[in-house]
N, C-alpha and C positions, 0 to 999 in steps of 0.2 A: 218521228219513232216513238213507241209508247213505253212509258217509265214503267219499269218493273216494281211489282208489289211484294213488299217483304211482310210477313206476321211476325210479330214478336209474343210469345206466349212466356210469360214467367211471373211469379207472385212478388219478385221485388221490384218493387218501383221505381229505385233509384237506377237499377241496371238496365230496366226498360227503358226509362228516359234518356239514359247515357246511350244507349245502342242506338235508339230512335234518333237522337241528335246525328250521331254518327252516320247512319245511313242516309239520313235526309240530306247531310253536306255531301255524301257520294253522288245524290241525283235519284237514290231510291225512294219511292212514296212507301210509307211505314204505319202498319197498324199495331197496335198493343192490346194485349189481354192477359189481366191479371190472375184468370184461373183456366184451368183445362177445359172445362164445358163450354164456357165463353171463346176461347179461342178457337174449340174443334167446331163449333156453330157456324162461327164467321168463316173458317177456312170451307168448310162445305158449301156455304153460298157463294163465296166471291172466289176461290179456287186462287189463291195468290201465287205466283212466280215461286217463292221459297217461304219456309216458317221456321223460325228458331224455336224449338220447345225444352224447355227445362224438363230435366227428367222425374224430378221430384217435385210434381206438382199436387197440392192439395187437392183432394176428390178425385180427379182423373189424371195420372200421370202419364209423363211425355210418352212412354212405350205403348199404352192403351190409345193415345191420341193418336201415333202413327199406325197401329192397326187399323184401326176405324177409318182413316183417311185412305189406306190402301183398299180397304174392304169395298168404300165406296168409290173405287176405281178414281180418285183423286190422283193427279200425277204432280202435284205441288213437291216441290222439293224439300226436304227434312234434315236439317241438321240439330242435334241433339244435343244440349248443353247440361254438362255433367257437372259437380262439383268434387274438387280434391277430395279422394277417399271415397267418393262413389265407386262401389264394384261394377264397374260397365262390362257387359259382356259384348264385346265388338262384335264378333259373328251373328250373336242374337239380334242386334241393334240392325243390321244390314239385312238379315235373314226376313224380319219384318217390315222392310221398307226403308230404314231411315238411308240417307245418302251420304253422312259424315256425322262424326262429332267432334265439340268443341270441349277442352276442361276448363272452369273458371279455378281463379282469375284469367282471362284471356287478355292479349294487346288488342289494339285497335288494327295492325297491320296485319296479324295472324288472321283476325276475324275476318276480314275484309276479303283475304287471300282464299281463305277457306270457301265464301260465300262467293265469290267471283268464280272460283274452280268450278264448284258444285252446279252453277247457273251454266257454264259454257257446257257442262257433260249434259245437262237435263232441258235445256232451252231448245224448243223446236227450229229447224234450221234459218239461217237467218236468210232475209232476201238477198238475192245475187245482185241488185241493182239500188243505187240511192240516187237521191236527186233533189237538187232546189233552183229556186227560180227556172234559167233557163240551162242548168246543168245537169249532166246525166254522169253516175259513174257505173260502170258493168264491172264489178268486183271479180267475176270467175274470168274477164278477159285482161282485167286492169288497163280498162280503157276509160278516158275521160272525153267526153263531148258536149260542146257548149252551142246551143242553136243548131245543133245537128253537127256540126265540124269539130272533128277531133283536136284536142288540145294536147301539145305536147309536155311532157313533165317528167321530173327528174323522179327515182325513186324515193327519195325522201319528202318531195312535194307530194306525191301521190299519197305515202303512209299518212302525210299531217292531216291531208284533206279527208281522206276515209275516217282520221280521228276525230276530226272535229266533225263531221256528219253523224257519227254514230253518238256522239255526246254533244247534243242540239241544248244551246238555252241554258250550259253549265257553265259557271266562272272557273277556269283551269288555270292554274298557276304556271309560270315558263318552267320550274321545276319538274311539274307532273308532267307534262306536254313532252319534255325533253327525257322523261325516263320512259314513257310509255311508246314513245316513237323512234327515238333513237335507243333507249334501254341502258342500264346502270352503267354497263362497261364501256360507252362509248365515249369520245375523246370530246363530241362538240359541248360548247357552255350555252347559256340562255340566251345570248345574243345569236347563235344560230337558229333558236325558235324565232326572234324577231325578224331577221332576215328573210326564214321562209314565210313567214307570213305576208310580209311585205310583196313576195314574189306572188302568193295566192292572192293577192287583192288585186294585182296588177292584172291577173289573168280571168278573175271571176267577178271584180265589180265593174259595175257601169261607171263608177268613179272612186278609183282606187286612193284619191284623197278625202273622201265622205264614205268610207265603208258601212255598208249596210249590214252585211254577212258577218265577217270576219272583224269584229268589233273590239277596240280595247277597252279592260275592264282596270280603270286606274288603279294602282298599288296592288293588283292581284295578278293579272296577267291578259287574256283572251276570252271571249264568249263568242260562239257559233250560233247565228240565229237565221233560221232557214228562211 
């Protein structure tokens, strides 16, 4: 699965670095630009999945970057970053092609939520089939096959399998997995994650005692290796 690319255009180097580290920890590939002209040039050449653009950039402001990207038919999703006190015309931002805006200072969870929401709306339709080794998952029919034979799975096992496949090669904590697969309001605890990983290993590993796909990351949780 392709790693999504995020461009951060802001003249505040500390903020850029902070956001870049945050995004990379979430599995995104990040490029930074310290001014509008540099950021626009990179976006036109590389067409990232999403750009975080400061509203008040020196030289070339965020609104102008937004206009030029849309004029060039670049479909990169755009989130405008504005400071407290900025007069933000929300309607204007949407009319010129911005997808959302976030007011500084912002929290990690808020920014991540906004980014993921925008990417869900703007990313082209995801593939209907995922696969690894001799296993294939038909997302539309919710059918899993291994070496051509259907594998019987509970809804929770299936949801966990799909979550792993959609987040390859990322260290995932038990809490993150629990919240993403079972939800914040559910009653299971992190032992539920361990039990379900054991089930996946039994069903999809050649040797469940020496897993190659659903591996333990000691002190963290798990990592799925296709």
